[in-house]
N, C-alpha and C positions, 0 to 999 in steps of 0.2 A: 816307648812306654808312656802312657798317658796318666799323669798324676794330677789329682785334684788338689788345688791349694786352698785350704780353709784358713781364713784370717780371723783372729779374735778381735771383736769390736770393742774398743774402749771408749767410754763416754768422755766428753769434755764439756767445758762450760757453755759452748755454743750448741751442742747437740742434746743437752738435757731438756726434757719436757716436764715442767712442773704442774702438778694438779693441786686443787684445794679440797680438803676433806673436812667435814663437820662431824664432831663426836659429842654426844650427849653423855656427860659424866654422872648423870642421875642414877644412884644406887649401883654404881660400878665399884669394884674393888680397886684400891689405889695402885698396888704393884702390878696387877695384871693389865690395867688400863695404861699405866705408864710404859710398860714394855711394848704394847701395841703402838703407842704414839711414837716411841723411840724408833721402832722399826720403820714407820712411815717417814719420819724426819731424816733417817739415815739413807733410806732408799733401798733397803734390802728386799722389799716386796717387788722390785722391778727386775726384769730380765737384763736390763742395761746397767745393773749395779756395777760400779767401779769404785774400789775402796779408797783411792786417792782423790776422788772428785765428789763434790756434794751433789748427789743425784736425788736427794730426798724431795718430798712434797711439803706444802704448807698445811698445817693442821690447826683448825679452830676448835677449841673445846668450850662448851657452854655448861652451865650448872656445876661449876667446880666446887661450890660450897656443899653440894649434896654427895660428895665422894664418900665411900664406905671403907672403914677399916675393920678387919676381922678380929674376933676375940676381944680382949680387954685393952687393945692398943689405944683406943680413943682416950682412955683415962690413965693407963699405967705407963705408956711409952713416954719418953722425954725427947723433945726436939731441942738440940743444943746449937746455939749460934754464938758467934764471937764478934764483938764490935771492932776489934783491932786495937783497943786501948788496954793498958794493964788492968786486970780485974774485970774485963768486959765480957766475961762469959755469961750468956743468958740461957736459962733452962725453962722450957715451957711445955705444957701438955698439948697434944694435937687438938683437943677440944677447944681450948682457949685460942690456939693459933688459928683454927678455922674460923672462929668468930672475928678475930682481929684482922687477919689477912686470908680471905677464903681461897685465893689462888696459889698461895705459897707452897703448900704441901705437894700439890701435883707438879708444879713447875720444878721444884727441887728433886722430886723423884725422877722426873724425865731427864733433868740435867745430869744426874748421877749415872744414867745409862748411856749417855753420849760420850764420844771420845773427848779426852782432856787436851785438845789441841785447838789451833785456829780454825781448823775444819769443823770441829765440834761446836765452836762458838757460832760459826755461820749456820750450822744446822739448828742450833737453839733459837736463833733469831726468827726462824720460820714457825715457831710455836706461838700461838695466840690463845691465851686462857682468859675466860670471862666468868664472873660470878653472875648467875642469872641467865635468862633465856636470850637476851639481846646481845648482839655483837655487831661490829662495824664493818664486816666483810661480806655483806649480802651482795654487793656488786660483783664479787668474784665467783658467785654461784657455787659455794662449796657443796660437794656431794656428801650426803649423810652416810655414816657407817653405823651399823648396829653394834 
């Protein structure tokens, strides 16, 4: 009897091929864009995805200050941070936060969608967010994504 043996291929750190992607955040909805970026960072879009290995790609995001929030979230939502000191709770509206730190909202939205492990920290390091059109990764020739 002739049986075919099919083996499941598992990726490892030597076999992972990383790509560079360029995303323009101009007039994109925050949550929808963050979930697309998280998918690319985790590597779920690849056939070689292995959940215990960082198979994700590098993502460069430009125009982070032009991100869009739906409804009245820009004025009514509150972003809460904590300094680590007693009484160090800080509450701010997204409108003021985007003026002060234009990349923070997108970075934190993506970070919240990644695993809360060392592997998730490695994935997060492959995210590069910039306010404005210019970025410092032109040499890697990132492929643009609509």
